[in-house]
N, C-alpha and C positions, 0 to 999 in steps of 0.2 A: 569520410569525416567530412569533407566541405560541405555538405546536405547538411549534415547535425546540425553544425554549427549556423547556416542558414536558418533553419529553423530554430536556435534559439534565438537569433538575433532576430528573428521574424516576431517570436513570441515577448521579448523585449519592448518592440516598439510599437505592439499592439496590446501591451498590457494593460493598458486603462479601460480597451474595451474588453479584454479578456476576463477583468475582474467584477466590471456590469457583467457580462453574461454569464458571470458563475456566480455573483449575488444573485441575481435575479431566479439560476436556475435552483440554487440554494433551496427561494423563495415558492417557489411554482411547485417544490417537489411534495409540499406540505398543503398547499392552497384548499383551503376549502373546510381544513379542520380546525376545530377549537383551539388547540392551542398552540398550531403552526407549527414553526421553526424547532419547537421546542422538543417534538417527537425527536428530530434527528440526533439528540442527546440522547432522551430518553431509552431509547430501544437498545444501545449498546452498554448504558449503562442497567437495565435490568439484565441482560445478558451475562454480565461480568457478575453483578449478584448471583446468577443462577450457576453459572459454573463455579463462583466460590462458594456454596451453600454443596452440591455436589459433591466437589474433591474435599473441600476443606472439613464439612461438617459431616457429609456422608461418610465418604473416602476415608476421614481422619487424616488432613496430610495439613499438618499444625505449622510446621515450617519446611524450608528446603536443605542442602546438607550445609549452609552457612549459619543457619538460624534464624534466618530472613522470613519473617511470615509470610506464609503462604499466597493470602490477599494481594501482598506488594508483588511478591514473584509473578503472580499470575497476571496482574495489571501491567507491568513491564513489556509484558511479550505478545498480552490481547490486543493491547493501544495499536501497536505498529497494525497487525491483522487485519487490524476493523477497518483502519483506512486503504491495505492495500486492495482489500477484499473489494469494495465499494467505488474505488477510484479506477482501477481495471475494469470492472462490470458496467460502469457507467460510460466510462472513456469511450468501450468496445461498441457503444450505440449512440455514440454522439453524431456521427453520420447521419444517422436516420433522424435523431433528433433534430439534429439542425441542419435538414436537408435542403431548405429555401436558402442557405448560405452555399452551400455548397455548389447548387443549382446557379449561383451569380459567380461569372467569369474572373470577376477582379479578387472576390475573397481567397485569400489563404489559409484552407481546410485544413492543412496541418496542424494549425494553432488550435483547432476548437479539441483537441483530446485536453488538451489545457484548460477546459471551460471546466472541463469536469472532474478533472483532477482538483482542481483550487478550491473545484464546489464542497470535495468531500474532507479538504485542509480545514474546513471553518471549523468542523468539528473534532477533529485531528489536533487542531491547534488547544482547544478546549482540554480535551483528554490529554496530551501532554502535560497542561497546567494542574491537571487532577491527582495527575503520577507524581509530581511536586507535593502539593498539600498531601497525599496519604503519607508519601513516604516522611515528612514532617509531622504527621501527625503521629507515627512511631517513634520518633528521634532520630529519623536519618536525615541529616540536614545534605545543604547544598555540597556537593565535592566537583572539585577539577575534571573529574572522569564523566561527569554528568553534560557538559560542552558537547559531547561526542555525539549527543541525539542532532546535533547539528548535523554534523558527516553521516547518519545514516538515514536522515530523513533527504538528503541529497539524495543519496542511493537510490532509496525507496523510492525516490520522484522520478529519477533515470529509469529505473527497470519497470516503474507501471508503464513509463511512456514507450521504451524501447517493446514491451508486449503490444499498447495499443497499438504501435506503428501495425503491427500484423494482423491482431485481430480485429482492427476497426476497419481495413481493408477486404480483409478475407470473409467478414460478417454480411456483407452486400452481397456475397457469392454464394457462402455456404450457410444459409436460413438457420441450420439447428445448430452453430459454432456457440452460441448464448449459453444454446443447454449445456453443450460439450464444457465452457467454461465452469459452469456453474456445480457440473461434477467434480471436476478436476479443484475447484477451487477445496470441496468439502474435502478430498482427497487427501490435500496442501495441509488441511486444518489438523487435519488428526496423525498423518504422517509428520508434523514438524512439533516441536516439542511447544506448544503453545501453554497446553493444559498441564501436560504431563514434563515429569525429569527426566532429560537425555541421560542423568547418572544413574538410570537405572537398568540400561539397556547396558548386557554384559558383551554382548556380539557385537565387538567393534568395526568389524567389516560393514556389518549391518548401518551403523552408525554415520562411515563413511560414506554411505551410499548413500543417505536421510541428506548428509551436508550437501551432497552436490546440488539439491535446491536452491538457488540464491534465495528463496524468501528465509530460509535457514539462516544463512547468513544474517542479515534484519533483523531479525528475534532476536538471536542471541548477539546483537548488537546490541539493542537498546535492554539487554539485560545487562551486558557487560558494561553499560555505559550507567545505570542505576544500582545494580545487583553487586556485580561482581568486582567492579572498578579494575577491569582489564583492556586496556589501551588496543586498539586495531591495529597500532604497528609492532604489537607482539604478538600478533598472527599472521606474519608477511604473506606465506605460503596460499591461506587462505582469501585471504585479502586480492591477491593478484590475481587469484582464481575469480573471485567475483566479476574484477574488472573486467578481465580477458571473456566471464559471461555476456555481461553487456555492452563488450564490444562485440560480438558476437552477433547480439540479439538486435542491436541497433544495424547492423548490418542487413541479417534476414528481412528484419519491416523496412530499412531504406528502400531496398531490390524490389520487396512485394510493392509499397507503395507505388511507385514510381511506375514497374511494369501495368499496375490496377486503376489508377487514380485519373486515366481518362475517362472510363468507364462508368465512373460514381454517379456521375451526373443523371446519365440517361437508363441509368437502373433506378434509382433511390426515387 
């Protein structure tokens, strides 16, 4: 717990450096392309259109249970997924990409994942705005429940960082880990109700197993904020479970990081 607080304090002290590195990172990802950083927004947008076409037009999912248009239900769930996927994979590779900083003795390398997470957050902020615009265009205006997105965004940031403490430390020793993560994210995408409605699952045991994935809590949370208008306090057991998982992941991540960080500079 003390180490986690130290990391957060260090990140706050270094916020200007983190922001500067994140801004440069975001620009460098699209350096050399004609449209530049616009590609960071185009690709997710095209993906949303593709899934909307396949599932609403192709499979004729006109609306979900409460009459909400499928495209609104879809975007409320897929936007947090985009952020999680991009931030986790990017932050896992952060020690490799910033190896020149890792080799500096005085640099606090535990703040490097924040650079990649913040870089992904730039696009996420845009798509959160897009969610509100689309909902308003369909006649669904701002509700008090929408404020929960701030809570679920904090949850997502902590989950990504906790996972990154583990994976960014291990990837230096296990070169194939990033490929394993790519496979895991594909599995997560199709086993979490991002493009399919969980109300269609009659097997409640299977549904409870799927809910063990903490990402499920985040996807459901964004939809509770925008679609279902359900407060996180109305799901106390599930909320407690999520925070217990976060605490466990942080514990594992901090232990792995402390065990391995002295070898990082030598192996990079």
